[in-house]
C-alpha positions in Angstrom: 135.2 -23.0 165.1 134.8 -21.1 168.4 131.9 -19.0 166.8 130.1 -22.2 165.7 130.5 -23.8 169.2 129.3 -20.6 170.9 126.3 -20.5 168.5 125.5 -24.2 169.3 125.7 -23.6 173.0 123.5 -20.5 172.8 121.1 -22.4 170.6 121.0 -25.3 173.1 120.2 -22.9 175.9 117.4 -21.3 173.9 116.0 -24.8 173.0 115.3 -25.9 176.5 111.9 -24.2 176.8 108.7 -26.3 176.6 106.9 -23.8 174.3 107.5 -22.3 170.9 109.4 -19.1 171.0 111.4 -16.9 168.8 113.9 -14.5 170.3 117.3 -13.0 169.3 118.5 -15.2 166.5 116.6 -18.4 166.9 113.2 -20.0 167.1 113.0 -23.1 169.4 110.5 -25.9 169.8 108.5 -24.8 166.8 106.4 -26.6 164.2 106.5 -25.8 160.5 103.2 -24.2 159.6 104.0 -23.0 156.1 106.5 -23.6 153.3 106.6 -21.6 150.1 109.1 -22.3 147.3 109.5 -19.3 145.0 110.6 -19.5 141.4 113.7 -17.6 142.4 114.7 -20.6 144.4 114.2 -18.9 147.8 112.2 -20.9 150.3 110.0 -19.0 152.8 109.1 -20.8 156.1 106.4 -20.0 158.6 106.6 -21.5 162.1 104.4 -21.8 165.2 106.7 -19.3 166.9 106.3 -15.5 167.1 108.8 -14.2 164.7 108.4 -10.6 165.9 110.7 -11.4 168.8 113.6 -11.9 166.5 116.4 -9.3 166.0 116.2 -9.8 162.2 113.4 -8.7 159.9 111.1 -11.5 159.0 109.5 -11.2 155.6 105.9 -10.0 156.0 106.6 -10.0 159.8 106.4 -13.7 160.1 108.4 -15.7 157.4 112.0 -16.9 157.6 113.9 -17.6 154.5 116.4 -20.0 153.0 118.1 -18.0 150.1 118.4 -19.7 146.7 122.2 -19.9 147.0 122.3 -21.1 150.7 124.8 -23.8 151.5 122.9 -26.9 152.7 119.6 -25.6 151.2 118.4 -29.0 150.0 119.2 -30.7 153.4 117.4 -27.9 155.3 114.4 -28.1 153.0 114.2 -31.8 153.5 114.4 -31.4 157.3 111.6 -28.8 157.2 109.4 -30.9 155.0 109.9 -33.9 157.3 109.1 -31.9 160.4 106.0 -30.5 158.8 104.8 -33.9 157.6 105.4 -35.6 160.9 104.4 -32.6 163.0 107.7 -32.8 164.8 109.2 -29.8 166.6 112.4 -28.3 165.6 114.7 -25.4 166.3 115.8 -22.9 163.7 119.0 -20.8 164.0 119.2 -17.7 161.9 122.2 -16.1 160.2 123.3 -13.2 162.4 125.2 -11.4 159.7 122.1 -10.4 157.7 119.2 -8.0 158.4 116.7 -10.4 156.9 115.8 -13.6 158.8 117.8 -16.1 156.8 118.0 -19.6 158.2 121.5 -20.8 159.0 120.5 -24.3 160.1 117.7 -26.4 161.5 117.8 -28.9 164.3 115.2 -31.7 164.5 113.6 -32.3 167.9 112.5 -35.7 169.1 
């Protein structure tokens, strides 16, 4: 619980900027530019942020991923599609226990 709270507080601090940015383990205030659903079930996501600033390795240098077996995958996919369709900004927190940039959760912005 403490780790989740610390992540949320860190994520909130990163989300206060007025521009799209990716650094450490999050991208904040980004729009969804690209969604690719692979036959393996993995979902690749491109954002308006600069993924090269992340501490994880983005696929192709610019794509975040939701693994096929990720908990909450359907809900995250729905949030990403909604954000892309409405051109709403969101923030993306990445799983800090993997080398690949795997999405842990998304937060819709108003």
